C-alpha positions in Angstrom: 197.4 62.7 30.1 194.3 61.2 32.0 190.9 62.1 31.4 190.5 63.6 34.9 193.7 65.8 34.6 192.5 66.7 30.7 189.4 68.0 32.6 191.5 69.9 35.8 193.4 71.8 33.4 190.2 73.2 31.8 189.1 74.8 35.4 186.3 74.5 37.0 184.0 76.5 35.0 185.4 74.8 31.6 185.5 71.2 33.0 181.7 71.6 34.2 180.6 73.0 31.0 182.5 70.3 29.2 181.0 67.7 31.1 177.8 69.1 30.7 177.8 68.8 27.0 179.1 65.4 26.9 176.2 64.5 29.2 173.5 66.2 27.1 175.3 64.6 23.7 175.2 60.8 25.8 171.5 61.6 26.6 170.7 62.5 23.0 172.4 59.5 21.6 170.4 57.4 24.5 167.0 59.0 23.3 167.8 58.2 19.9 168.7 54.7 20.3 166.2 51.6 20.0 165.8 50.4 22.2 167.1 52.8 24.8 169.8 51.7 27.3 168.0 50.5 30.7 170.8 52.6 32.5 172.6 55.4 31.0 176.3 55.4 31.4 177.9 58.5 32.7 180.5 60.1 30.2 184.3 58.9 30.6 185.2 62.3 31.4 182.8 62.6 34.2 183.7 59.1 35.8 187.4 59.8 35.4 187.1 63.3 37.0 184.7 61.9 40.1 186.8 58.9 40.6 189.9 61.3 41.2 187.8 63.9 43.4 186.0 61.1 45.4 188.7 58.5 46.0 188.2 57.2 49.2 191.8 58.0 50.4 191.0 61.5 50.1 189.3 63.7 53.0 185.4 64.0 52.4 185.5 67.4 53.9 188.0 68.7 51.5 186.9 72.1 50.6 188.5 72.0 46.9 186.7 68.8 46.3 183.3 70.0 47.5 184.1 73.4 45.4 184.9 71.2 42.3 181.1 69.3 42.8 179.4 72.6 43.2 180.6 73.0 39.8 180.0 70.3 38.4 176.4 69.9 39.6 176.1 73.7 38.5 177.1 72.6 34.9 179.6 75.7 34.6 177.5 78.2 35.9 179.2 79.8 38.6 177.6 77.6 41.9 176.1 80.9 43.8 174.0 82.0 40.2 172.8 77.8 40.0 171.7 78.3 43.6 170.0 81.0 43.1 167.8 79.7 40.3 166.9 76.6 42.3 163.3 77.8 43.1 162.5 77.4 39.1 160.9 74.1 38.7 163.1 73.5 35.6 166.1 74.2 37.4 165.0 71.8 40.0 164.6 68.8 37.5 168.0 69.5 36.3 169.9 69.6 39.4 168.1 66.4 40.3 169.4 65.0 37.3 172.6 65.8 37.8 172.5 64.8 41.3 171.5 61.4 40.1 174.1 60.9 37.3 176.7 62.0 40.2 175.2 59.4 42.7 175.0 56.7 40.2 178.6 57.5 39.1 179.9 57.3 42.6 177.9 54.1 43.7 179.3 52.3 40.4 183.0 53.4 41.4 183.1 52.8 45.0 181.6 49.2 44.4 183.7 48.1 41.6 
């Protein structure tokens, strides 16, 4: 079973929470590293899931794919709940960090 299949079996909430925990663990390890890496690497599970969800052969407007991405950005929190907290300064930073992780992962996945 691939990393993407493993996450899909967890469901959107479970997969997103797992990826968030994995991202936070990687961030903590990178922060503790001396010297810290120039560009943090996305977790393998996230990379695999995004490769599956954002495959160039899939329709960019696929409702299911968009919903998966909403759950991933929310880190396992219901997308509606996450978006309601969007006005909080700390959440804006968190959402921005998630977007940068997703953007970097997609950029690397499509160029390589």
